[in-house]
N, C-alpha and C positions, 0 to 999 in steps of 0.2 A: 768619342765621347757619348754624351748623356745626350736622349732626342725627346725629351719630354711634351715637345713641340715644335713643326718646323724648324730646323735651323739653317742656318746661313751657308750658301755656296762657296767653295774658295774662292778666290780672284783666280786663282791658274792653275786648273784641276794637273797635279804631279804623283806619279803614282809612291808608293814608298820607297825608300833605301834602306837598305840589312840595319836592323840594329833602331830603326825609328820611323818616324810621321816626316811625310815629307811637305792641294791645290783643292666699267662699262666708260667712266669719264676714263679721260686720258690728256695728261697734263703732257705735251713739249717741250723739252729743252732747247735753248737756245741753238738754232742755225747760223751758218755762215759756210764759208771758205766755197763756192759754188761751183761745178765743174758742168761741162758740157758735152756728156757722153753723147758718141753716136747711135745710130739706131743705121743695122741690116737686116738683112733677108734671108730667106730659108736655105739651108740644104742639110746634108749630114745624110746616115745609116739609120742611127739607136729610134728607139719607139720616141726616147729622148729628146730626139734632133724631128720632130713634125712640127716642131713648130717654131718661130724662131728663138733662140734659148739666150737665158738671164746669162748678163755677163756677173752681177753682183747680189748677196747676198746676206743673210745672216749665222750666224750659230744659233741654236734655240734648244736650250739645255733643261735640266726636269729629269727624266726621265732614267736618265744614266748614274744619280745621286746616292750616293754611301751603299757600292753595290756590296758591300760584305755584311751589312746588318741584315743579321738571319730573323724572317717572318717580318719581312719590312713594311712598309703601310703608307702609301702615298698618301699625300700629304703631312706625312710625318718625316717619314724615312727619306723618300726620293718627291720628286711634285707632279702631279697634271699638269697640263698645258692649257692653259682655259682658253675663251672664245676670248678674252678681253686683252688675252696676249695677243693672239694674232690679231685683233685686232690695232692693237697700239703697235704691233708693227707694221702700221699702212703699208704704200706700195709696194711695200718687201717680196720680190718675187720665188728666192728661191731662198730654200734653209735648211743646212744638212743640222738634223736630228741624231744626237745621241742618244744612243741606247747600251745597252751591256748583255752582254755573253751570259753572266752570271745568273741572270734573272726571269732568260728568256728558255734556260735548260737547267732540269737536276741536275743530267750526267750526259755522258754521250752515249748516241743515236736512240737518247729518249724524243718522244713529242712536244714540240714547244709548250711552254705552260703556258693553261689558257689565259691563266687571271693578266698574268703579264701583258702576250699579245695582243687581248680585246681594248688592254689603254693603250700600248702604240696605237694598235685602228682604230682609234676613237679621234687621237693627234689626228692622223692622217686623214680623216673623216673630216676634223674641221678644218684641215689647212686647204683641199679639195672644195668645200663650199667655200670658202675664200679663193678661192682661185688659186693656191700657193702651191709648187710643188715643192719636194724636200727627198734630200740624200739619207738616208737611214742607216747610217752609221756604227758601229760598236765600239766605245769609249772603253778600253779595256788594259792598251797598252801591250798586250799579250802577254796578259799575264793573269791570272783568273785567285782569289782568296779561297783561304780551305781555314776552317778551323783546327786551330793546334792545342790550342788552352782556355781553360778557366779560369778562374781568381772568387773569391766573394769577399764582403768586408771591405769594400770602395765605397762611396758616397760621393756626393758633388755638396761644395759648403754654403752659405750663402749667396756669392761670388761665384759658383758656375765653376769652381778650380777641384778638379777632382782629389780626391785626399785617401789615402794610402789604411789603413790598419793600424797603425802608428798612427795615425791623426798627423802625418806629414803629406801637405800637399806633394803630389805625383806630378811634372811638369812635362814629363815624355813617357804615357803607360807603354808604349813598347818597347822600353828599354832591355836591354839585357838583365840589368838590376830586378825591374820588377819583377822577373821568372825566374829569376833565380834557384836555383831546387827545385822548378817546375816544370820548369820547357827550358833548354838549351837553345840559344839561336844558330842558327844556320847560314848558310851564303846567303840568302834572301832576302828578297821586301819583306819589311811586319808591317803592320798597324791590330792599334786597341782600339777597342769602342766597350764603353759602358753603357748598359742597356740600361734604361729607368726600372722598364717594366718589371727586371726579374733581382735588381742592382747585382749582376753580375760584368763581371771584366771577362772580355773573350782576347784572346789574340789571334791574326791571324796571317799565313806564309800565302805568301804571292808564288804560286809557281805557273813556268812559264806551259802555254794552249802548247800543246802537241806533246807533251813528256810527262815523265812517270809522275804523281800526283794531285796534277792535275784533273779536270774532272774531265777533258777534253785530252785525253791523256796520249794519243798519239794523232800519227799525221794523218790521220780521216778525220778527225776531232773535228777540228772549225771548217773543212769542208760542207761536213755531213748537218751543221746545224742553220750555215749559210744556203744548204739544199731546202732545208725546212723553211726555213725565213724568207726565201725567194716563191715555192709556194703558198706559200700565205699573206702575203703580200704585194707579191707580181703583180695581178690587176689590176692595182689600186690604183687609182686617176693621181693620186699626189706623188707617186713612186715617180723620180725624176733618175736615179743610180741607189748604187750597193757602195758603203764603204767598209772596204775589207775588217783595216784595225788601224783604229788610232794610234800614233808615236811607238813607234816599236824602239826598245832601244836599248844597247850593252848592259846589261845589269851586275850584280855579282856574283850569280850561280856558276855552280865549276859542274864539269864533267865526273860521271863517276873515278875516275881516275887522277880526280881533284885539278885537271886541266878549264881554265876559263870554258865556259857554255855561251860559243858563239852567236849572238843574235841573228847576226846580218845573214848568214848564209840559213840559217833556220827561217829565219822573214822569206827567203826568197821563194826555197821548196814550198813553203806552208801557205804564201800567196798565188805560186803560183799553179800548186793545186785547188786553191779555191777559186781563182779566175774558171780555171774548168770545170768544175763541176757545178759552176752559174750557167756559162753560156750551154753546160748544155739544157738547161731550162729553158734559159732568160737570154735571148738577143735582141729588145728591145730596148735594154736600159743599160747605160755606162756604167763602171765597176772602175770604181775611185781605188790607186794604192796607197797607203801612204809609205814615206821615204823614211829610210834608217833614223837613226839619233834625233827622236823627236820631227821628224819629218823636216830636219833643217834642210832652210833652200838656202842658206848660206854656204851648207856645207855638202850640198847635194853629189859635185861632183867627185868628193874623195869619197863620201860614205855611202849612196846610195844607187849609181851609174847601173851596177850590176841586175838592178831591175829593171833595168829595160831587156832585159832577154824571156821578161816572160812571156810566153806566146799567146796574139795575139789575133789570131786569124779570123776573128768576125767585128775586128774596130772595134772593140767595147770598154780598154782601157785604156783611165783617166789618173797620170800621174798623180800625187797629191804630195804638195809640201809646205810648212807651215812657216811665220816670221813674226816674229815679238823686236822694235827698234829700241826697246832701253837696255842699258848699258853701255854705247857703244855697238849694240846687236848681238850681243854674247849675255840677255839679262834674261831671256827665253819668257820674256812677260810677266816676271813679279811686280815690276814696274816698282823698285823702291822710295824710289824719286820719284815722287808723281809729275813733279815741274820742270825735270830735266828736258834740258834747250834738248832737243834732236838738227841734228842738220836737213835743210830742203831735200836732199838726195839719199841719206840713207838707207831710205827703204827700196828706190830702186839699186842700188848697189849692193844689199842684202838678198833682194831678187833676182839677181841677175848670172850670178852664178847657175842657177836652176833653169832659167829662160833658156839661155844658150846650150844649158844641158842639152832641155830639151829639141833646139833648130836641132843642135848637131846630129843627132839621136831619131830626128825624124818621128819624136811624140807628143801626145800630149799634155795639158796638164793643168789644175787648179790649184790656188792656192787657199788654201781649206781653213787655216787660221790668222789672223793678223788681229792687232788692239792697241790699243790705246785708252789714257785716261780721260774721265771728263775734266776739263779748265786746262788741256795742254796746247794749245794752239799750234806751237810748234809739232807736234806733234801730229797734229788732225793734218797741219799743211803738208807734213812727208808723208802721209798715208793718198792724201788723195794725188800728192805726183808719182808714189807706186802703184795706183791706182790706174788712172791717166798710160803709163808705161806697159799693165799689164793689161789692160786695156788695146792700147799698141800692138801688143803681140795675140789677142788673139787667148788671154789664159784667165779663165773667171776668178771670184774669187767668193767668199765668205769670213766677215768678224765675226772675233769670240767678245762679247754673247749675249745673246739677248732670252726673258725668257725673266718664268719663277724664281720665288728666292736669293735674287743678289739681293745683298744688305745696301745700304747710299751710298756708303763706305769706299765700295768696292773698286779696286783698279779697272778691272775690264769689262763689267756691269755694267750694260747700256740701257737696262730699265729698271726701276723700282716696285715692290708691292705696297703704294701706301695701303689700300684697303684691299678686301678680295673683291673689289669691283674696281677699283682705281688703279692704274699705273702710267708711271710717270716715266717720260724716254726721255734719259743723259743728253746732252750735247753730243756724248762721242760716239754720238750716229752722224755727224755732220759729216764727215768726210767721206762714209760711203754712199748718206743717201741717197747724192745727184745721180748718181750709177744704177738707182735701182731701174731706172727706165731704160735702161743700155742693153740693147739686147747684138747678138754675135748672130752668124749666121753658118756657122757652124763652130766646132772646138774640132780646133786642128793643128798641129805641129806648126810654133810658130816661123815665122820668115824671116829668111835673111834682111 
């Protein structure tokens, strides 16, 4: 995509699959569906537990957008999270803050990229000034982009469509046919980007973190990067915890012998090594570990139980699931039918397998993503009931997604920038907002 100006963020970011693309004035939307969140006292061991713990919050996106763009500029290819956005979020106490490993470092073992680290720190400073907390997380799906090919002769027409050298519209610039004779696509995910600054079309291949071809190329790559992030931000007053990696999933990758590359055991090993490395330096903040297959709450017993084997001698690990209600619980947040009727108990039934797995194993949990479209009253009710259920079992959550760059028509965006100084808060904040005042005495495993 060409980015002469800030481009809209995807409704529900998903990584690319093989062969193509895959995600001061404050105007408040109407509120409703009031809940009655209870308040609890104090308890716990981590630094993040030194006060009553927030139960509900939101994701706050912008810093992780378009990670593949070379020489990306904040404000054009990714977004600054301003005072206006934080003020518009009102009394939301906790934010899950997506960032990207691709901008944090140039190569394994290298220092953090200072320009990007400073941009992240600026956002954390703004959050701290408003008394907010953040889970700083890497939103990279356990894959980082590597440029593999470049072509010229492409341009945008008046309608914004990409046009090839033959004058024909190119619907999918990462398709194998576009790169025939230039680069042979393999068993990887791909994304292509046309850069208006030089007119070049670039193809990026997503390589699994911890494998050859990725800038973090072996088992030590992600732990080393997190050690540097923790060293830089561990003393910041806004930090509540560390989100190791967003939504690992089984992809098309192959081993050298042609057998499928299995993400689940690779993620288990990587997560365990990273937890151990962080805990060497920081025993004051929680460490959030996403489940497999896009952190599915519904499928947690089938795909993520092995993660409970991660050693946690200091009681820092919180297991993270995600859950979207669309298409009978299988839509993954695409919400292709914005007005889809959702049964009031759909959310409860979808997160119940995750909660029951936590209870059985004696583990803490967190619902890191959920969300629904503005105007869908049935989804709002189902979300309210789901949050009440999670509150009963002391499982905190953050809704996707607040922050800059969301177009007015996005399915899951919770805010829209009307002007540089005016943020409209959409009415799909209605279900979660009454829970912003809820506090938990501790993040402990659900009880029977």
